[in-house]
C-alpha positions, 0 to 999 in steps of 0.5 A, spaced: 379 536 922 380 539 929 387 539 928 386 543 921 382 548 924 387 549 930 393 549 926 390 555 922 391 550 916 384 550 914 383 558 915 389 558 910 385 554 905 379 559 906 384 565 905 386 562 898 379 561 896 377 568 898 384 570 894 382 566 888 375 569 888 377 576 888 381 574 882 376 571 879 371 577 880 377 582 878 377 578 871 370 577 870 367 583 867 372 583 861 369 577 859 362 578 862 360 585 861 354 584 866 358 582 872 359 587 878 365 592 878 370 589 882 370 596 886 363 594 889 365 587 891 372 589 894 370 591 901 366 585 902 371 581 900 376 585 905 372 584 911 371 577 910 378 576 909 380 580 915 375 576 919 378 570 917 385 572 919 382 574 926 380 567 927 386 564 924 390 569 929 386 567 935 386 559 933 393 559 933 394 563 939 397 569 936 398 576 939 392 580 941 394 586 938 394 582 931 387 579 933 385 586 934 388 589 928 385 584 924 378 586 927 379 593 926 381 592 919 374 588 918 370 593 921 373 599 916 372 594 910 365 593 913 363 600 914 366 602 907 362 597 904 356 599 908 357 607 906 358 605 898 351 601 899 347 606 902 350 611 897 347 607 891 340 607 894 335 612 890 
């Protein structure tokens, strides 16, 4: 298990699952009208995926600029998510 983590393979599997989740959430409103709109969950998915990428780069000794870029992308997606949530408050 440690080798899967150090090699980044486990993180790759998690990223595939996040992609499949995004695909499901994109298609779900077509079959279930009460499902949340994809645009409302996309920032959350993007921030999580960007954090996973940053972790993968760190575990596999990626360049620090890639780690910083992935963390910056996670921050931007997170702030977008927060902004959308606060805008929906009554």
